[in-house]
C-alpha positions in Angstrom: 7.4 -15.8 -8.7 4.0 -18.3 -8.8 1.2 -16.8 -6.3 -2.2 -18.1 -4.9 -4.3 -15.4 -5.7 -7.8 -14.8 -4.7 -10.5 -12.6 -6.4 -13.2 -10.5 -4.1 -16.6 -10.5 -5.4 -19.5 -8.8 -4.3 -22.0 -7.7 -7.6 -21.9 -8.8 -11.2 -18.7 -11.0 -10.8 -20.5 -13.5 -9.2 -23.6 -14.3 -11.9 -21.9 -12.9 -14.9 -18.0 -13.5 -14.8 -17.5 -13.7 -18.7 -13.6 -13.1 -19.5 -12.9 -13.5 -15.7 -10.8 -16.9 -15.0 -11.2 -18.6 -11.8 -10.2 -21.8 -10.4 -13.3 -24.1 -10.4 -16.0 -21.5 -10.9 -17.0 -21.6 -7.5 -17.9 -18.4 -5.6 -17.3 -18.9 -1.4 -19.3 -16.8 0.2 -16.5 -15.7 3.4 -15.0 -13.5 1.8 -13.5 -10.4 4.2 -16.2 -7.7 5.5 -15.9 -4.7 3.9 -17.8 -1.2 3.1 -19.7 -1.8 0.0 -22.3 0.2 -1.2 -24.3 0.9 -4.6 -22.9 4.5 -5.3 -20.8 4.1 -8.7 -23.1 5.4 -11.1 -22.4 2.9 -14.2 -23.5 3.2 -17.5 -22.8 7.2 -18.3 -20.7 6.7 -21.6 -21.8 3.3 -22.2 -25.5 2.1 -21.4 -27.7 0.6 -19.7 -27.3 3.3 -16.3 -27.4 1.5 -13.3 -25.8 2.1 -9.7 -23.4 -1.0 -8.7 -21.3 -1.8 -6.3 -18.0 -0.2 -4.7 -15.8 -0.2 -1.7 -16.8 2.7 0.0 -14.7 5.4 2.2 -16.5 5.3 5.5 -14.9 8.5 6.6 -17.3 10.4 3.8 -20.0 7.9 4.2 -20.7 6.7 7.4 -23.8 5.5 6.8 -22.5 2.6 5.2 -22.3 -0.8 6.6 -19.8 -3.7 6.3 -20.8 -6.8 4.5 -19.3 -10.0 4.0 -17.9 -10.2 0.7 -17.3 -13.8 -1.6 -14.4 -14.7 -3.1 -12.7 -17.5 -5.7 -9.4 -18.5 -6.5 -8.0 -16.6 -9.8 -6.8 -19.0 -12.6 -3.8 -17.2 -13.0 -0.4 -17.5 -10.4 1.2 -14.1 -11.5 -0.3 -10.6 -9.8 -0.1 -8.4 -13.2 -1.6 -10.9 -14.9 -4.8 -11.6 -12.7 -5.4 -7.8 -12.4 -5.1 -7.7 -16.4 -7.7 -10.4 -16.6 -10.5 -8.8 -14.1 -9.5 -5.2 -15.3 -10.4 -6.9 -19.1 -13.7 -8.3 -17.1 -14.7 -4.8 -15.8 -14.0 -3.1 -18.8 -11.5 -0.7 -16.8 -7.6 -0.1 -16.6 -5.2 -2.0 -14.5 -4.8 1.1 -12.0 -8.3 0.5 -10.9 -8.0 -3.0 -9.8 -6.9 -2.8 -6.4 -4.5 -5.4 -4.3 -2.7 -7.0 -2.0 0.5 -8.9 -2.0 1.8 -10.9 1.2 5.1 -11.5 -0.5 6.1 -7.8 -1.7 8.6 -6.7 0.8 8.5 -3.1 -1.0 6.1 -1.3 1.4 4.6 0.8 -1.7 4.2 -1.8 -4.2 2.7 -4.3 -1.4 -1.2 -3.1 -1.8 -3.5 -0.4 -3.8 -6.7 1.0 -2.6 -7.6 4.0 -4.3 -11.4 3.9 -3.4 -10.8 5.1 0.0 -9.0 8.3 0.6 -8.8 8.7 4.7 -5.5 6.9 5.2 -6.2 5.3 8.6 -9.4 3.9 7.4 -7.5 2.8 4.3 -4.9 1.0 6.6 -7.5 -0.8 8.9 -9.0 -2.1 5.7 -5.9 -3.5 3.9 -4.6 -5.0 7.4 -8.1 -6.5 7.5 -7.7 -7.9 4.0 -4.0 -8.9 5.0 -5.4 -11.1 8.3 -8.4 -12.7 6.3 -5.6 -13.9 3.7 -3.1 -15.6 6.2 -6.1 -17.4 7.6 -6.6 -19.4 4.4 -2.8 -19.1 2.9 -3.3 -16.9 0.4 -0.2 -14.9 -1.0 -2.5 -11.9 -2.9 -5.8 -10.6 -3.2 -7.4 -8.4 -6.1 -11.0 -6.3 -6.3 -12.7 -4.1 -8.7 -11.3 -0.3 -7.3 -13.7 2.0 -8.8 -14.1 5.1 -7.1 -17.8 6.4 -5.6 -19.8 8.7 -7.8 -19.1 12.2 -6.7 -23.0 13.0 -7.4 -25.6 10.9 -8.9 -26.7 13.2 -11.5 -27.8 15.7 -9.3 -29.0 13.5 -6.5 -27.2 13.3 -3.1 -24.9 10.6 -2.6 -26.9 9.0 0.4 -29.7 6.2 0.4 -32.7 8.7 -0.3 -30.6 10.5 -3.3 -29.5 6.6 -5.0 -33.6 6.1 -4.5 -34.4 9.1 -6.0 -31.9 8.3 -9.0 -33.3 4.9 -9.6 -36.5 6.5 -9.8 -35.5 8.3 -12.5 -34.2 6.0 -14.7 -36.6 4.1 -17.6 -36.9 1.5 -20.0 -33.4 -0.7 -20.5 -32.0 1.1 -17.7 -34.2 0.6 -15.3 -34.4 -2.9 -16.0 -30.6 -3.3 -15.7 -30.8 -1.3 -12.3 -33.3 -3.5 -11.2 -32.0 -6.8 -12.4 -28.4 -5.6 -10.9 -29.8 -5.5 -7.2 -31.9 -8.2 -7.5 -29.0 -10.5 -8.5 -26.5 -9.4 -6.1 -26.3 -12.3 -3.1 -28.6 -12.1 -0.4 -25.6 -11.3 1.9 -24.4 -8.6 0.3 -27.5 -6.8 2.1 -26.8 -2.9 2.4 -29.2 0.4 3.3 -29.8 1.3 -0.5 -30.4 -2.3 -1.0 -33.2 -2.4 1.9 -34.6 0.7 0.5 -34.8 -0.3 -3.1 -36.6 -3.7 -1.8 -39.1 -1.6 0.3 -39.8 1.6 -1.8 -39.5 -0.1 -5.5 -40.4 -3.4 -4.5 -36.8 -4.7 -6.2 -36.6 -8.1 -3.7 -34.0 -10.7 -3.9 -34.0 -12.7 -6.9 -32.6 -16.0 -5.4 -28.6 -17.6 -7.1 -27.8 -20.5 -6.1 -23.8 -21.7 -6.3 -23.7 -25.0 -8.5 -23.7 -28.2 -6.5 -20.2 -30.0 -7.4 -20.2 -32.7 -4.9 -22.1 -35.3 -3.2 -21.7 -33.9 0.3 -23.6 -31.0 -0.5 -27.4 -31.1 1.2 -28.9 -30.2 -1.7 -27.4 -33.1 -3.2 -28.9 -35.1 -0.6 -32.1 -33.9 -1.2 -32.4 -34.7 -4.4 -31.6 -38.3 -3.6 -34.3 -38.0 -1.4 -36.7 -36.8 -4.3 -35.7 -39.4 -6.5 -36.5 -42.2 -3.9 -40.2 -40.5 -3.3 -40.3 -40.6 -7.2 -39.5 -44.3 -7.0 -41.8 -45.2 -3.7 -44.6 -42.9 -5.8 -44.2 -44.7 -9.2 -44.2 -48.1 -7.5 -47.9 -47.5 -5.5 -49.2 -45.9 -9.0 -48.0 -49.2 -11.2 -49.8 -51.3 -8.1 -52.7 -49.3 -7.7 -53.4 -49.2 -11.5 -52.3 -52.9 -12.0 -54.3 -54.1 -9.0 -57.4 -51.7 -9.7 -58.3 -52.3 -13.2 -57.8 -56.0 -13.0 -60.6 -55.3 -10.8 -62.7 -53.6 -12.7 -61.9 -55.8 -15.4 -63.3 -58.9 -13.5 -66.2 -56.7 -12.3 -67.1 -56.2 -15.8 -66.6 -59.5 -17.2 -68.7 -61.0 -14.0 -71.5 -58.9 -14.8 -71.8 -59.8 -17.9 -71.3 -63.3 -17.8 -73.8 -63.3 -15.1 -76.5 -61.3 -17.0 -76.4 -57.9 -15.3 -76.5 -56.5 -18.8 -80.1 -57.9 -19.0 -79.3 -59.1 -23.1 -81.4 -61.6 -23.9 -79.7 -65.2 -24.0 -80.9 -67.1 -27.0 -82.9 -66.5 -30.1 -86.4 -67.4 -29.1 -85.7 -64.9 -25.6 -87.6 -61.6 -26.2 -86.2 -57.9 -25.3 -89.2 -58.0 -22.3 -87.9 -61.7 -20.8 -87.0 -61.0 -17.2 -83.6 -61.6 -16.4 -82.6 -63.6 -13.1 -81.9 -60.7 -11.0 -84.1 -57.6 -9.9 -83.2 -54.4 -11.5 -82.5 -53.1 -8.5 -79.5 -55.6 -7.9 -78.2 -55.0 -11.3 -77.9 -51.4 -11.6 -76.5 -51.6 -8.3 -73.6 -53.5 -9.8 -73.0 -50.9 -12.3 -73.3 -47.9 -9.8 -71.0 -49.7 -7.6 -68.3 -50.1 -10.7 -68.2 -46.5 -11.3 -67.9 -45.5 -7.6 -64.9 -47.8 -8.0 -63.7 -46.3 -10.8 -64.0 -42.6 -9.4 -62.1 -43.5 -6.4 -59.2 -44.9 -7.9 -58.9 -42.0 -10.3 -58.8 -40.2 -7.3 -56.3 -42.1 -5.4 -54.1 -41.9 -8.2 -54.6 -38.3 -8.4 -53.6 -37.9 -5.0 -50.1 -39.8 -5.7 -50.0 -38.2 -8.6 -50.1 -34.6 -6.8 -47.3 -36.0 -4.9 -44.9 -37.8 -7.6 -45.3 -34.1 -9.5 -43.8 -32.5 -6.5 -41.1 -34.6 -6.0 -40.1 -34.5 -9.6 -40.5 -30.7 -9.6 -37.8 -30.5 -6.8 -35.8 -33.3 -8.0 -35.4 -31.0 -11.1 -34.9 -27.9 -9.0 -31.9 -29.5 -8.0 -30.7 -30.8 -11.3 -30.5 -27.7 -13.0 -27.8 -26.7 -10.3 -25.4 -29.4 -10.7 -22.4 -28.9 -12.5 -21.1 -32.1 -13.8 -24.6 -32.4 -14.7 -27.1 -34.6 -13.6 -30.1 -34.8 -15.9 -32.2 -38.3 -15.0 -35.2 -36.6 -13.9 -35.0 -34.0 -16.9 -34.9 -36.8 -19.6 -37.2 -39.3 -18.0 -39.7 -35.7 -17.5 -40.0 -34.5 -21.3 -40.0 -37.9 -22.8 -43.6 -38.4 -20.5 -44.7 -34.9 -21.7 -43.7 -35.6 -25.6 -45.9 -38.8 -25.2 -48.5 -37.1 -23.4 -48.3 -38.7 -20.3 -50.5 -37.2 -18.2 -53.2 -36.8 -20.6 -53.3 -40.6 -21.2 -53.6 -41.6 -17.7 -56.4 -39.2 -17.4 -58.1 -40.3 -20.7 -57.9 -43.8 -19.1 -59.8 -43.4 -16.2 -62.4 -41.4 -18.5 -62.5 -44.2 -20.9 -63.3 -46.7 -18.7 -65.8 -44.5 -17.1 -68.0 -44.2 -20.6 -67.2 -47.8 -21.0 -69.2 -48.3 -17.6 -71.8 -45.8 -18.0 -72.3 -47.1 -21.7 -73.0 -50.9 -20.8 -75.1 -49.8 -17.7 -77.5 -47.9 -20.3 -77.3 -51.1 -22.4 -78.8 -52.9 -19.5 -81.5 -50.0 -19.3 -82.3 -49.9 -22.8 -82.7 -54.3 -22.2 -85.0 -53.5 -19.1 -88.7 -53.2 -19.1 -90.6 -49.7 -19.0 -91.3 -50.7 -15.5 -87.9 -51.1 -14.5 -86.4 -48.7 -16.3 -88.9 -46.5 -14.2 -88.0 -47.8 -10.9 -83.9 -47.1 -11.6 -83.0 -44.9 -14.3 -83.2 -41.4 -12.3 -80.7 -42.8 -9.7 -78.6 -44.4 -12.0 -78.4 -41.2 -14.6 -77.6 -39.1 -11.3 -74.6 -41.6 -10.7 -73.4 -41.6 -13.5 -73.5 -37.7 -14.1 -71.9 -37.1 -10.6 -69.0 -39.4 -11.5 -68.3 -38.2 -15.2 -68.4 -34.4 -13.4 -65.9 -35.7 -10.8 -63.6 -37.1 -13.1 -63.9 -34.7 -16.1 -64.1 -31.9 -14.0 -60.8 -32.9 -12.1 -59.2 -33.9 -15.1 -59.3 -30.3 -16.9 -59.9 -28.1 -13.6 -57.6 -29.5 -11.2 -54.9 -30.9 -13.6 -54.5 -27.1 -14.5 -54.4 -25.9 -11.2 -51.9 -29.0 -9.7 -50.0 -28.6 -12.8 -49.9 -32.0 -13.7 -49.4 -31.8 -17.2 -46.8 -29.0 -17.4 -43.4 -28.4 -15.4 -41.9 -25.1 -13.8 -39.7 -23.4 -16.5 -36.3 -23.3 -15.6 -33.0 -22.1 -16.9 -30.8 -25.2 -18.3 -27.6 -24.2 -18.7 -27.1 -26.9 -21.6 -30.7 -25.6 -23.1 -33.9 -27.7 -23.4 -32.1 -30.1 -25.4 -30.5 -33.3 -24.7 -26.4 -34.1 -23.8 -24.7 -34.2 -27.3 -23.4 -37.3 -29.0 -20.1 -38.5 -27.7 -18.0 -37.6 -30.9 -19.0 -33.8 -30.6 -17.0 -31.3 -28.7 -19.3 -30.1 -25.7 -18.8 -27.9 -22.7 -19.0 -29.8 -19.1 -22.4 -29.0 -18.9 -23.0 -30.8 -22.3 -21.0 -33.8 -21.3 
C-alpha cells in the first residue's frame, strides 16, 4: 500500500539530512508539539560526544516542555523503506524509529513510541500525532525514537546536570556539542538550550530555509534590493558623468583664460603679470579642489548605500534554490578588476592633477604674488588630500566597500558549470 509519509525532525536532520530522502528538500515549521530535550548522550562509542535532542517522558522528567517540531515529506511511499532510510541516516536500528500508520488496522502494529514508558503519556502523544496527521491528510509519520540517557557521565539528568556535562567536554567534543545546540532551529527552544545560551554563551545560529518561490517575502526583499542597486548605479553614473564634465570644463577654461599664469609668447618673461589678480586665479584652483572633494564625498555616500543593497541581495541569493546569482557574479567581476579601488584612484588622481596645475601657477607667479596666496592654497590642497586619501584608506576599510561579507555558497565561490557538464540543482 502506497502511503504519504511525514518525517518529524528537531535536530541535525534539519541542517544535515545526508542520506535522508525527503521530497522537496524543504522542512515545514508547523509540526506537532512534542516533549523534546537535549537528554541523549551521543558519541560515547563513536566520537564526538554531545547532547542530542530526543522525545522525553514527561512523567519521569516533568520539567521538560513541549516544543513545535518540524516536518518534511519522505520520498518513500512504503513505511518500512522510509523507516530504514531514517535509521540509516541516524546510524541506528529500524526498531528505534518511531512511527504512526493511520492505514494500519491492527492496533499492535499501528504505532511505536519506545522513548516514553508511561502508558497514559504515550497514548496522549500518539493521539496528538494522529490528530496532526489527519488535519494534513497524511497517512503515516516517522521520527527518531532514541531513549533518554540514564545519566550524563555521572551528572544527573536535569538542566543543571546537562550544563555540567557540557562544561566537562573539551576539544572536538565541546565544539561538536556547541555546534549542535547553536544549529538547532530557533523554535526548538528547551530549558537546557536556554541555560546553555545564558551560562555557556551558546546562542542561536540562524539557519534559513531555501527560497523556492517568488511569493516568498525574502525574494521580494531581493527584488527591492536589486531595484535599489539599479537606482544607486544610475545616480553614480550621472554624478560621475556630470561632475567630471564640469571639472574637465573648468580645467580647460582655466588654462584657456590664462589662470595658470604661463607666459603666452616667446617674448614674454616669467615675470609678466597675468590678466587676472593672483587671488582670483588661486580662488579658481581652490574652487576646483573643493568641487573634486565634494563630488568624492557624495560619490562615497551613494557607494555606501549601493554596498548595503548589494550585501542584502547577496544575503538572499545564497538562500535561493534554484539558484539566483546575478548579484554574486556582478560583484565578483567588479572585485576581480578592483572596481572600487579604481574609482577611488580616479578621484585621487584628478585631485592631484588639480594640485599640480595650481602649483604650476605658483611657479610662474612673481615672488610677491606667491607670498600672498601660497599659504592658504597649500592648506586647502593639504586638507583636500587628507579628506580624499584618508577616507579612501580608513573610511572604505571601515565600511567594507572593497570587500564582501563571507558567505557559504552551496556551489562554492566559482561560477556555474558549463551546460554540457552534469551538475547539481545548485549549479544549473
